[in-house]
ChimeraX commands (.cxc) that place a marker at each C-alpha (Angstrom):
marker #1 position -0.04,0.09,-0.37 radius 0.5
marker #1 position 1.53,3.47,-1.72 radius 0.5
marker #1 position 2.34,6.37,0.88 radius 0.5
marker #1 position -1.21,8.10,-0.26 radius 0.5
marker #1 position -3.49,4.89,0.42 radius 0.5
marker #1 position -3.25,4.50,4.04 radius 0.5
marker #1 position -3.09,8.63,4.59 radius 0.5
marker #1 position -6.22,7.99,2.35 radius 0.5
marker #1 position -7.59,4.76,3.56 radius 0.5
marker #1 position -6.77,5.97,7.13 radius 0.5
marker #1 position -9.31,9.40,6.55 radius 0.5
marker #1 position -11.46,7.56,5.73 radius 0.5
marker #1 position -12.15,5.01,8.51 radius 0.5
marker #1 position -11.72,8.58,10.49 radius 0.5
marker #1 position -14.77,9.93,8.71 radius 0.5
marker #1 position -16.65,6.82,9.10 radius 0.5
marker #1 position -15.61,5.77,13.03 radius 0.5
marker #1 position -17.20,9.28,13.61 radius 0.5
marker #1 position -20.82,8.56,11.37 radius 0.5
marker #1 position -19.15,11.31,9.07 radius 0.5
marker #1 position -21.93,10.77,6.01 radius 0.5
marker #1 position -21.24,11.16,1.99 radius 0.5
marker #1 position -18.10,9.66,2.26 radius 0.5
marker #1 position -16.04,11.41,-1.40 radius 0.5
marker #1 position -12.49,10.81,-2.91 radius 0.5
marker #1 position -11.61,13.26,-5.43 radius 0.5
marker #1 position -9.17,11.48,-7.44 radius 0.5
marker #1 position -6.79,15.23,-8.70 radius 0.5
marker #1 position -4.11,12.75,-10.28 radius 0.5
marker #1 position -4.53,13.38,-13.06 radius 0.5
marker #1 position -5.89,17.54,-13.45 radius 0.5
marker #1 position -3.46,19.57,-14.38 radius 0.5
marker #1 position -2.01,21.85,-11.66 radius 0.5
marker #1 position -3.45,20.44,-9.07 radius 0.5
marker #1 position -2.63,21.18,-5.37 radius 0.5
marker #1 position -2.52,18.20,-4.08 radius 0.5
marker #1 position -3.43,14.98,-4.94 radius 0.5
marker #1 position -7.08,14.45,-3.38 radius 0.5
marker #1 position -9.92,15.81,-2.06 radius 0.5
marker #1 position -11.26,14.26,0.77 radius 0.5
marker #1 position -14.97,15.68,0.86 radius 0.5
marker #1 position -18.12,14.19,3.67 radius 0.5
marker #1 position -20.31,16.25,5.48 radius 0.5
marker #1 position -22.23,16.40,9.17 radius 0.5
marker #1 position -25.59,17.66,11.02 radius 0.5
marker #1 position -24.58,19.78,13.42 radius 0.5
marker #1 position -21.32,21.59,15.07 radius 0.5
marker #1 position -20.42,19.51,17.12 radius 0.5
marker #1 position -20.26,16.10,15.01 radius 0.5
marker #1 position -18.02,17.94,12.39 radius 0.5
marker #1 position -15.27,18.77,15.02 radius 0.5
marker #1 position -15.86,15.69,16.03 radius 0.5
marker #1 position -15.10,14.38,13.13 radius 0.5
marker #1 position -11.94,16.35,12.69 radius 0.5
marker #1 position -10.74,15.25,15.98 radius 0.5
marker #1 position -11.35,11.86,14.89 radius 0.5
marker #1 position -9.38,12.19,11.66 radius 0.5
marker #1 position -5.97,13.60,13.05 radius 0.5
marker #1 position -5.67,11.33,15.83 radius 0.5
marker #1 position -7.15,7.88,13.83 radius 0.5
marker #1 position -4.82,10.10,10.73 radius 0.5
marker #1 position -1.59,10.47,14.21 radius 0.5
marker #1 position -1.74,6.57,14.75 radius 0.5
marker #1 position -2.47,4.91,12.12 radius 0.5
marker #1 position 0.32,6.38,9.45 radius 0.5
marker #1 position 2.07,8.50,12.33 radius 0.5
marker #1 position 1.52,11.85,9.93 radius 0.5
marker #1 position -0.08,15.43,11.27 radius 0.5
marker #1 position -1.72,17.26,9.37 radius 0.5
marker #1 position 0.09,20.85,7.98 radius 0.5
marker #1 position -2.58,23.37,7.66 radius 0.5
marker #1 position -5.70,23.72,8.77 radius 0.5
marker #1 position -8.32,26.12,8.64 radius 0.5
marker #1 position -12.48,26.67,10.22 radius 0.5
marker #1 position -12.66,26.38,13.49 radius 0.5
marker #1 position -13.86,29.75,14.60 radius 0.5
marker #1 position -17.93,28.71,13.09 radius 0.5
marker #1 position -17.28,24.83,12.30 radius 0.5
marker #1 position -19.18,25.30,9.21 radius 0.5
marker #1 position -16.26,23.82,7.00 radius 0.5
marker #1 position -12.86,22.76,8.29 radius 0.5
marker #1 position -9.87,21.82,6.07 radius 0.5
marker #1 position -7.33,19.72,6.85 radius 0.5
marker #1 position -4.23,19.64,4.37 radius 0.5
marker #1 position -2.78,17.55,4.62 radius 0.5
marker #1 position -0.52,17.45,1.77 radius 0.5
marker #1 position -0.84,15.22,-1.36 radius 0.5
marker #1 position -4.97,15.51,0.43 radius 0.5
marker #1 position -6.97,18.06,1.62 radius 0.5
marker #1 position -9.56,16.87,3.72 radius 0.5
marker #1 position -13.41,18.92,3.76 radius 0.5
marker #1 position -15.94,18.21,7.18 radius 0.5
marker #1 position -18.79,20.83,5.94 radius 0.5
marker #1 position -22.29,20.92,7.40 radius 0.5
marker #1 position -24.79,19.84,5.58 radius 0.5
marker #1 position -26.27,22.85,4.73 radius 0.5
marker #1 position -23.27,24.54,3.30 radius 0.5
marker #1 position -21.87,21.15,1.55 radius 0.5
marker #1 position -25.37,21.23,-0.89 radius 0.5
marker #1 position -24.56,25.03,-0.96 radius 0.5
marker #1 position -20.62,25.00,-2.37 radius 0.5
marker #1 position -21.38,22.16,-4.57 radius 0.5
marker #1 position -16.99,21.60,-4.52 radius 0.5
marker #1 position -16.85,17.56,-6.60 radius 0.5
marker #1 position -19.28,19.86,-9.37 radius 0.5
marker #1 position -15.61,21.83,-9.79 radius 0.5
marker #1 position -13.77,18.71,-10.61 radius 0.5
marker #1 position -16.51,17.57,-12.97 radius 0.5
marker #1 position -13.22,16.19,-15.47 radius 0.5
marker #1 position -11.57,14.47,-11.98 radius 0.5
marker #1 position -11.99,10.23,-10.28 radius 0.5
marker #1 position -15.00,10.57,-7.74 radius 0.5
marker #1 position -15.43,7.99,-5.68 radius 0.5
marker #1 position -18.37,7.01,-3.16 radius 0.5
marker #1 position -18.02,5.48,0.09 radius 0.5
marker #1 position -20.35,4.46,2.91 radius 0.5
marker link #1:1,2 radius 0.2
marker link #1:2,3 radius 0.2
marker link #1:3,4 radius 0.2
marker link #1:4,5 radius 0.2
marker link #1:5,6 radius 0.2
marker link #1:6,7 radius 0.2
marker link #1:7,8 radius 0.2
marker link #1:8,9 radius 0.2
marker link #1:9,10 radius 0.2
marker link #1:10,11 radius 0.2
marker link #1:11,12 radius 0.2
marker link #1:12,13 radius 0.2
marker link #1:13,14 radius 0.2
marker link #1:14,15 radius 0.2
marker link #1:15,16 radius 0.2
marker link #1:16,17 radius 0.2
marker link #1:17,18 radius 0.2
marker link #1:18,19 radius 0.2
marker link #1:19,20 radius 0.2
marker link #1:20,21 radius 0.2
marker link #1:21,22 radius 0.2
marker link #1:22,23 radius 0.2
marker link #1:23,24 radius 0.2
marker link #1:24,25 radius 0.2
marker link #1:25,26 radius 0.2
marker link #1:26,27 radius 0.2
marker link #1:27,28 radius 0.2
marker link #1:28,29 radius 0.2
marker link #1:29,30 radius 0.2
marker link #1:30,31 radius 0.2
marker link #1:31,32 radius 0.2
marker link #1:32,33 radius 0.2
marker link #1:33,34 radius 0.2
marker link #1:34,35 radius 0.2
marker link #1:35,36 radius 0.2
marker link #1:36,37 radius 0.2
marker link #1:37,38 radius 0.2
marker link #1:38,39 radius 0.2
marker link #1:39,40 radius 0.2
marker link #1:40,41 radius 0.2
marker link #1:41,42 radius 0.2
marker link #1:42,43 radius 0.2
marker link #1:43,44 radius 0.2
marker link #1:44,45 radius 0.2
marker link #1:45,46 radius 0.2
marker link #1:46,47 radius 0.2
marker link #1:47,48 radius 0.2
marker link #1:48,49 radius 0.2
marker link #1:49,50 radius 0.2
marker link #1:50,51 radius 0.2
marker link #1:51,52 radius 0.2
marker link #1:52,53 radius 0.2
marker link #1:53,54 radius 0.2
marker link #1:54,55 radius 0.2
marker link #1:55,56 radius 0.2
marker link #1:56,57 radius 0.2
marker link #1:57,58 radius 0.2
marker link #1:58,59 radius 0.2
marker link #1:59,60 radius 0.2
marker link #1:60,61 radius 0.2
marker link #1:61,62 radius 0.2
marker link #1:62,63 radius 0.2
marker link #1:63,64 radius 0.2
marker link #1:64,65 radius 0.2
marker link #1:65,66 radius 0.2
marker link #1:66,67 radius 0.2
marker link #1:67,68 radius 0.2
marker link #1:68,69 radius 0.2
marker link #1:69,70 radius 0.2
marker link #1:70,71 radius 0.2
marker link #1:71,72 radius 0.2
marker link #1:72,73 radius 0.2
marker link #1:73,74 radius 0.2
marker link #1:74,75 radius 0.2
marker link #1:75,76 radius 0.2
marker link #1:76,77 radius 0.2
marker link #1:77,78 radius 0.2
marker link #1:78,79 radius 0.2
marker link #1:79,80 radius 0.2
marker link #1:80,81 radius 0.2
marker link #1:81,82 radius 0.2
marker link #1:82,83 radius 0.2
marker link #1:83,84 radius 0.2
marker link #1:84,85 radius 0.2
marker link #1:85,86 radius 0.2
marker link #1:86,87 radius 0.2
marker link #1:87,88 radius 0.2
marker link #1:88,89 radius 0.2
marker link #1:89,90 radius 0.2
marker link #1:90,91 radius 0.2
marker link #1:91,92 radius 0.2
marker link #1:92,93 radius 0.2
marker link #1:93,94 radius 0.2
marker link #1:94,95 radius 0.2
marker link #1:95,96 radius 0.2
marker link #1:96,97 radius 0.2
marker link #1:97,98 radius 0.2
marker link #1:98,99 radius 0.2
marker link #1:99,100 radius 0.2
marker link #1:100,101 radius 0.2
marker link #1:101,102 radius 0.2
marker link #1:102,103 radius 0.2
marker link #1:103,104 radius 0.2
marker link #1:104,105 radius 0.2
marker link #1:105,106 radius 0.2
marker link #1:106,107 radius 0.2
marker link #1:107,108 radius 0.2
marker link #1:108,109 radius 0.2
marker link #1:109,110 radius 0.2
marker link #1:110,111 radius 0.2
marker link #1:111,112 radius 0.2
marker link #1:112,113 radius 0.2
marker link #1:113,114 radius 0.2
marker link #1:114,115 radius 0.2
marker link #1:115,116 radius 0.2
view
């Protein structure tokens, strides 16, 4: 298993551990000038659940891969938190904000894989 695959798997497991909804990975490796290899997107029904998912991702990834998040944003209002692991960027939305921003639609040329 490659480093990226191990990181991606750990992120998705962390989201599932806290019951994140509509988990998708967006493969950006074939997109010219992409900022990373993958986006992982999920949503939650409350700011409390958003925070719980983010905390679990960080803990699960550190435990299973040794990786630490490079940068994180969105903790002020917990509507959309971004975790940047350099090669993979995770977006955890409150459901209404995910529906509004429709991040997956911005990357129509990318391969999207859904997880449940």
